[in-house]
KELO-329786 format. One record per residue (C-alpha): residue number from 0; residue in one letter; x, y, z. Coordinates in steps of 0.001 Angstrom, whole numbers, plus 524288, in hexadecimal, padded with zeros to 5 digits. Layout:
<atoms>
ATOM num residuo    c1    c2    c3
ATOM NUM       a     X     Y     Z
...
</atoms>
This chain:
<atoms>
ATOM num residuo    c1    c2    c3
ATOM   0       m A5735 A92D9 E2D55
ATOM   1       n A4B92 A937A E35E9
ATOM   2       m A48EF AA200 E37AC
ATOM   3       i A442E AA4E3 E46C2
ATOM   4       k A3B22 AAFA2 E48D3
ATOM   5       p A40F4 AB99D E5264
ATOM   6       i A3A41 ABA1D E5FE0
ATOM   7       y A3DD3 AC5E9 E680C
ATOM   8       k A3CE7 AC42E E770D
ATOM   9       p A45A5 AC519 E8138
ATOM  10       l A4F76 AB980 E84A3
ATOM  11       e A4B92 AAFDC E8E4A
ATOM  12       e A552F AAD08 E99E3
ATOM  13       i A5AC4 A9F7B E99D1
ATOM  14       s A5F33 A94F7 EA27E
ATOM  15       e A6C52 A8E6F EA07A
ATOM  16       k A6417 A8181 EA086
ATOM  17       e A5B95 A873D E94A2
ATOM  18       s A66ED A8C33 E8DCD
ATOM  19       k A6D27 A7DC9 E8E16
ATOM  20       r A60BA A7800 E893D
ATOM  21       i A6049 A8104 E7EF9
ATOM  22       l A6EEA A7EAE E7AA5
ATOM  23       a A6CDB A708A E7B79
ATOM  24       s A5EA4 A6FAA E738F
ATOM  25       g A5941 A7DE0 E70F9
ATOM  26       t A5215 A81B0 E6619
ATOM  27       v A5900 A8AC8 E5BED
ATOM  28       e A5061 A968B E61AC
ATOM  29       e A543B A9297 E6EBA
ATOM  30       r A62C1 A9256 E6ACA
ATOM  31       m A615C A9F48 E6451
ATOM  32       l A5D23 AA5A9 E70D7
ATOM  33       l A6579 A9EFF E795E
ATOM  34       p A7192 AA5AE E795E
ATOM  35       l A6A89 AB371 E7AFB
ATOM  36       r A632D AAE1E E85DA
ATOM  37       v A6F09 AA99C E8DFE
ATOM  38       g A7796 AB5CC E8912
ATOM  39       e A6DED ABCE3 E8E77
ATOM  40       y A692D AB798 E9B7A
ATOM  41       s A736B AACC4 E9F5C
ATOM  42       t A7B6A AB046 EABC0
ATOM  43       d A85DC AA871 EA695
ATOM  44       w A8DD1 AAE92 E9CE2
ATOM  45       k A9630 AA331 E9999
ATOM  46       q A8987 A99A0 E999F
ATOM  47       a A83A2 AA34F E8FA4
ATOM  48       q A90AE AA52C E8711
ATOM  49       d A9123 A9700 E86D3
ATOM  50       c A83A6 A94F9 E8241
ATOM  51       c A8484 A9DEE E76B0
ATOM  52       l A91A2 A9881 E7304
ATOM  53       s A8AE1 A8A76 E72F3
ATOM  54       l A81A8 A8FEB E69C3
ATOM  55       m A8C75 A94F2 E5FBF
ATOM  56       d A8B71 A86D4 E59C2
ATOM  57       d A7C25 A8675 E58BC
ATOM  58       p A786D A82F2 E4A18
ATOM  59       d A6EE0 A8EE6 E4914
ATOM  60       e A75FD A9B28 E44F1
ATOM  61       r A6C19 AA268 E4C1C
ATOM  62       v A6EE0 A9C00 E5891
ATOM  63       r A7DB6 A9F1A E5772
ATOM  64       a A7C04 AAD08 E540F
ATOM  65       n A7357 AAE9F E605C
ATOM  66       a A7E04 AA7EF E67E6
ATOM  67       a A8744 AB290 E6455
ATOM  68       l A7D4F ABC20 E68A5
ATOM  69       g A7BB5 AB454 E7545
ATOM  70       l A89BB AB62C E7764
ATOM  71       a A88DE AC4D4 E7616
ATOM  72       y A7CEF AC451 E7F2C
ATOM  73       v A863F ABE0D E8900
ATOM  74       a A90B5 AC808 E86D4
ATOM  75       r A863A AD2B5 E893E
ATOM  76       t A7FD1 ACD90 E95A5
ATOM  77       k A8BD4 AC66D E9B8B
ATOM  78       g A97A4 ACE1B E96D7
ATOM  79       k A9EA0 AC170 E93E7
ATOM  80       l AA2D1 AB766 E89F6
ATOM  81       e AAF36 AAF25 E87E3
ATOM  82       k AB547 AB55F E7C96
ATOM  83       h ABCAD AA91B E790C
ATOM  84       k AB0F4 AA0D8 E76A9
ATOM  85       v AA77B AAA60 E719E
ATOM  86       k AB048 AB267 E670D
ATOM  87       p AB42E AA684 E5E44
ATOM  88       i AA577 AA246 E5DFF
ATOM  89       l AA0BF AAE58 E5B91
ATOM  90       l AA9F7 AB154 E5017
ATOM  91       q AA6D7 AA414 E4A75
ATOM  92       l A99A1 AA756 E4A7C
ATOM  93       l A9B14 AB3DD E44D7
ATOM  94       r AA238 AACFB E3927
ATOM  95       e A9821 AA2BA E3882
ATOM  96       c A8A9F AA965 E3AD7
ATOM  97       d A8514 AAEF9 E2E19
ATOM  98       a A7821 AB20A E3080
ATOM  99       y A7871 AB769 E3E95
ATOM 100       r A8592 ABD9D E3CC1
ATOM 101       w A803B ACAD9 E424B
ATOM 102       r A7C50 AC4CD E4F76
ATOM 103       i A8A8E ABF34 E50F5
ATOM 104       i A8F77 ACCA3 E4CCA
ATOM 105       d A86F4 AD350 E570B
ATOM 106       s A8975 AC8A8 E614A
ATOM 107       i A982E ACA9E E6012
ATOM 108       e A9653 AD909 E5F49
ATOM 109       d A8ED4 AD939 E6C63
ATOM 110       i A98A0 ACFAE E74A4
ATOM 111       n AA48F AD835 E6F6A
ATOM 112       l A9BE1 AE3E5 E7474
ATOM 113       y A98E2 ADD9D E8227
ATOM 114       l AA54F AD6C6 E84CE
ATOM 115       g AAF6E AE099 E7E62
ATOM 116       w AB37B AD5D0 E7570
ATOM 117       k AB792 AD770 E64BD
ATOM 118       i AB478 ACB18 E60CA
ATOM 119       g AB1C4 AC9AC E528E
ATOM 120       i AB31E AD7A2 E4E06
ATOM 121       k ABBB1 AD37E E4197
ATOM 122       a AB239 AC959 E3E45
ATOM 123       m AA670 AD0FB E3EF9
ATOM 124       k AACF6 ADCA6 E37F1
ATOM 125       r AAFDB AD357 E2CB6
ATOM 126       i AA1B2 ACE07 E2CCB
ATOM 127       q A9B7B ADC0F E2D20
ATOM 128       e AA4C5 ADFF8 E2155
ATOM 129       n AA095 AD451 E18F2
</atoms>
């Protein structure tokens, strides 16, 4: 796996057109930042949520982990997510994502905090006990 050197800078705003371009043909680096950018700046919570969910199938585990974090950004900035769509995908990612499981756990905890949900509590407890 290629290691990408972290670059710390503010997230740039993103248009829906640019978001669609990245989903269709963006680089790994662009796809890694996309869910964070839409989660932070999109004015349409559903479009931001659906963008993050579409990245959950990405072949790169880092992109999938950031997609979970993007959902947490949507929860924080928009106060809304569709539980019936988000919950099963996050729980699946929690089971399958090894290297970035900590990010998935952080994301689920943030979503639970911001939306008053209680998803993944038992699963996270089992993981932390092992």
